[in-house]
C-alpha positions in Angstrom: 72.2 42.2 123.1 72.0 45.9 124.2 75.8 46.0 124.0 75.9 45.8 120.2 73.7 48.9 119.5 75.7 50.8 122.0 79.0 49.9 120.3 77.6 50.7 116.9 76.4 54.0 118.1 79.8 54.8 119.6 81.5 53.9 116.3 79.2 56.2 114.4 79.8 59.0 116.8 83.6 58.4 116.6 83.5 58.2 112.7 81.4 61.4 112.6 83.8 63.2 114.9 86.8 62.1 112.8 85.1 63.2 109.6 84.2 66.6 111.0 87.8 67.1 112.2 88.8 67.0 108.5 86.3 69.7 107.4 88.4 72.8 106.6 87.6 76.0 108.6 87.9 78.1 105.4 85.5 80.3 103.5 84.8 79.1 100.0 86.7 82.1 98.6 89.8 81.0 100.6 90.0 77.5 99.1 91.2 78.4 95.5 94.2 80.4 96.5 95.2 77.8 99.2 94.8 74.9 96.9 96.7 76.8 94.1 99.5 77.5 96.6 99.7 73.9 97.7 99.8 72.6 94.1 102.4 75.2 93.1 104.5 74.0 96.0 104.2 70.5 94.8 105.2 71.5 91.3 108.2 73.2 92.6 109.2 70.2 94.7 108.9 67.9 91.8 110.9 70.1 89.5 113.7 70.3 92.0 113.7 66.5 92.6 113.6 65.7 88.9 116.2 68.2 88.1 118.7 66.8 90.7 118.2 63.4 89.2 119.2 64.8 85.8 122.6 65.6 87.1 123.4 62.1 88.4 125.8 61.4 85.5 127.7 64.6 85.8 130.9 65.4 87.8 130.6 67.0 91.2 131.2 70.7 90.0 128.5 70.3 87.3 126.1 68.7 89.8 126.7 71.7 92.1 125.8 74.1 89.2 122.6 72.1 88.7 121.7 72.2 92.4 122.4 76.0 92.6 120.2 76.6 89.6 117.4 74.6 90.9 117.7 76.2 94.4 117.5 79.7 92.9 114.6 78.8 90.7 112.8 77.2 93.7 113.4 80.2 95.9 111.8 82.4 93.2 108.8 80.1 93.0 108.3 80.0 96.8 108.5 83.8 96.8 105.7 83.9 94.2 103.6 81.5 96.2 104.0 83.6 99.3 103.2 86.8 97.5 100.0 85.3 96.0 98.9 84.0 99.4 99.5 87.2 101.1 97.6 89.1 98.5 94.6 86.8 98.8 94.6 86.1 102.6 96.5 89.0 104.1 98.0 88.5 107.6 96.4 85.2 108.0 98.2 83.6 105.0 100.8 81.7 106.9 98.5 80.2 109.5 95.7 79.3 107.0 98.3 77.8 104.6 99.8 75.6 107.4 96.4 74.4 108.5 95.4 73.7 104.9 98.4 71.7 104.0 98.1 69.7 107.2 94.5 68.9 106.5 94.6 68.2 102.8 97.8 65.9 103.0 96.2 63.9 105.8 92.7 63.8 104.1 94.1 62.6 100.8 96.2 60.0 102.6 93.0 58.7 104.2 90.8 59.3 101.1 88.5 61.4 103.2 85.4 62.2 101.2 84.2 65.0 103.5 87.2 67.2 103.0 87.1 66.4 99.2 83.5 67.7 99.0 84.5 70.9 100.8 87.2 71.5 98.2 84.9 70.6 95.3 82.4 73.2 96.5 84.8 75.9 95.4 85.2 74.4 91.9 82.2 74.0 89.6 82.2 70.6 87.9 85.2 69.6 89.8 86.5 66.0 89.5 85.7 63.4 92.2 89.3 62.7 93.4 92.1 64.5 95.1 94.5 63.5 92.3 92.2 64.8 89.5 91.4 68.0 91.3 95.1 68.7 91.9 95.8 68.1 88.2 93.0 70.3 87.1 94.2 73.2 89.2 97.7 72.7 87.9 96.5 72.7 84.2 93.9 75.4 84.3 95.2 77.8 87.0 99.0 77.2 87.2 99.7 76.4 83.6 102.4 79.1 83.2 104.1 78.0 86.5 104.0 74.3 85.4 105.5 75.1 82.0 108.2 77.2 83.5 109.3 74.2 85.5 109.1 71.9 82.4 111.2 74.4 80.5 113.8 74.5 83.2 114.1 70.7 83.3 114.4 70.6 79.5 117.2 73.2 79.6 119.0 71.3 82.3 118.6 68.0 80.5 119.9 69.4 77.3 122.9 71.0 79.0 123.7 67.9 81.0 123.6 65.7 77.8 126.0 68.0 76.0 128.2 68.2 79.1 128.3 64.3 79.3 129.2 64.2 75.5 131.9 66.8 76.1 130.4 69.2 73.5 130.3 72.1 75.8 132.0 73.6 78.8 129.7 76.5 79.1 128.6 77.0 82.7 124.9 76.3 83.5 124.0 79.9 84.5 125.3 81.2 81.2 123.4 78.5 79.3 120.2 79.4 81.1 120.7 83.1 80.4 122.0 82.9 77.0 119.2 85.0 75.5 119.6 87.8 78.0 121.3 91.0 76.8 124.4 91.8 78.8 124.7 95.2 80.3 127.6 97.2 78.8 130.6 97.5 81.1 131.1 100.9 82.7 133.8 103.1 81.1 137.1 103.4 83.0 137.2 106.2 85.4 138.9 109.5 84.2 142.3 110.1 85.7 142.2 112.9 88.3 143.5 116.4 87.5 146.7 117.4 89.1 145.7 118.5 92.6 149.1 119.8 93.4 148.5 123.2 91.7 144.9 123.5 93.1 146.1 122.7 96.6 148.8 125.3 96.7 148.3 127.7 99.5 147.1 131.1 98.2 149.2 134.1 98.9 148.2 135.7 102.2 146.0 138.6 101.8 147.5 141.8 102.9 144.9 144.5 103.1 146.8 146.8 105.4 150.1 147.4 103.8 150.7 150.4 106.1 150.5 148.1 109.0 153.1 145.7 107.5 155.4 148.5 106.8 155.3 149.7 110.3 155.7 146.3 111.9 159.1 145.2 113.3 161.7 143.5 111.0 161.8 140.6 113.5 158.0 140.0 113.2 158.2 140.2 109.5 161.0 137.6 109.3 159.1 135.2 111.6 155.9 135.6 109.5 157.9 134.9 106.4 159.4 131.7 107.8 155.9 130.5 109.0 154.5 131.2 105.5 157.3 129.1 103.9 156.7 126.2 106.4 153.0 126.3 105.7 153.6 126.2 102.0 155.9 123.2 102.3 153.2 121.4 104.4 150.5 122.2 101.9 152.6 121.0 99.0 153.4 117.7 100.8 149.8 117.1 101.6 148.8 117.9 98.1 151.4 115.4 96.8 150.2 112.6 99.1 146.6 113.3 97.9 147.7 113.2 94.4 149.4 109.9 94.8 146.4 108.4 96.6 144.1 109.5 93.9 146.3 108.2 91.1 146.6 104.9 92.9 142.8 104.6 93.3 142.3 105.6 89.7 144.8 102.9 88.5 143.1 100.2 90.6 139.7 101.2 89.3 141.0 101.2 85.7 142.5 97.7 86.3 139.3 96.4 87.7 137.3 97.9 84.8 139.6 96.2 82.4 139.2 92.9 84.1 135.4 93.3 84.2 135.4 94.2 80.5 137.5 91.1 79.7 135.2 88.9 81.8 132.1 90.5 80.1 133.6 89.8 76.7 134.3 86.2 77.6 130.7 85.8 78.9 129.3 87.4 75.8 131.4 85.0 73.7 130.0 82.0 75.7 126.5 83.3 75.2 127.0 83.4 71.5 128.3 79.8 71.6 125.3 78.8 73.7 123.0 80.3 71.2 124.6 78.4 68.4 124.4 75.1 70.3 120.8 75.9 71.3 119.9 76.3 67.6 121.4 72.9 66.9 119.4 71.4 69.8 116.3 73.4 69.2 114.1 70.5 68.0 115.2 68.2 70.8 114.8 71.0 73.4 111.2 71.7 72.3 110.4 68.0 72.5 111.8 67.8 76.0 109.8 70.8 77.1 106.6 69.1 75.9 107.7 65.8 77.5 108.4 67.4 80.8 105.2 69.2 80.8 103.3 66.0 80.4 105.4 64.2 82.9 104.8 66.8 85.6 101.0 66.8 84.9 101.1 63.0 85.3 103.0 63.1 88.5 100.6 65.7 89.9 97.6 63.4 88.9 99.1 60.4 90.6 98.6 59.3 94.2 99.6 61.5 97.1 102.6 59.3 97.8 104.0 59.9 94.4 103.2 63.6 94.3 103.9 64.5 97.9 105.7 61.7 99.8 108.9 61.9 97.8 109.4 65.5 98.4 107.9 66.3 101.8 108.8 62.9 103.5 105.5 62.7 105.1 101.9 64.0 105.5 99.9 66.0 107.9 101.8 68.2 110.3 105.2 67.2 109.0 104.1 68.2 105.4 102.6 71.4 106.6 105.8 72.3 108.6 108.0 71.6 105.6 105.8 73.6 103.3 105.5 76.6 105.5 109.3 76.6 106.2 109.9 76.7 102.4 107.3 79.3 101.6 107.6 81.6 104.6 111.2 81.2 105.5 
């Protein structure tokens, strides 16, 4: 009979030790920036996953454009996350973020109430679940970031639909930047002045004419020949320099003309994109709202839906992937 109390006591100690292991070693002021960073990371992953799915019906070149746009946007978001973490936590940002992601992903998977209470201590009137807390952080503290992701998905979906219908061949980067004002192309370089005249050797200075007159005729003839040879060498060198400069100027002018033609074509595509966007304006706005609500719903779902599909796991694996993405 004495065995049962001993076993119960051992189980209680084991449970207590396990629960204590999940308590984060963070100050209350560190929890908000860490939870915001983790939530922002999840938002970015969901936008990337959902965006790739939008390109499933496109041809391979168009799918590559979608992946490139999503990768560029994700890199920008990860940079923002890293910058905010470093501003809040300084040199310990990477280490604390990795520990936090490992603990919160494991704790949510196990529905650990101790870790949740530690998180809630940093948020007045916080909800009593990991999912609701994550959704609250996204909507109240990361609304601009979440909406940026929703806007990008709406833009990609609209472009992909038009591409499938064959109503546009505008590249995705131009579609996404259609409202940006293009910089004016640089003017063609001015053609160089004739360097031949400028490079001509100046007449030798003769300050002591008396000395020249008293010099021998043979020495004067040798000097005259050397002056002529030097003049020929100078003229030849100047001619080669002129040819090189004119060739460089011609190449620059050709490149400038090509750049101007490409810029004109891009500006024309942007104008076409603006016209198409005005036609799709209502549908585009509805999609932005729809994607915003969908992302909120995903973030408020279970950890498997919000995390597992992107990170492929929890705990140390999730932490490793998150840190690699944010601090690469």
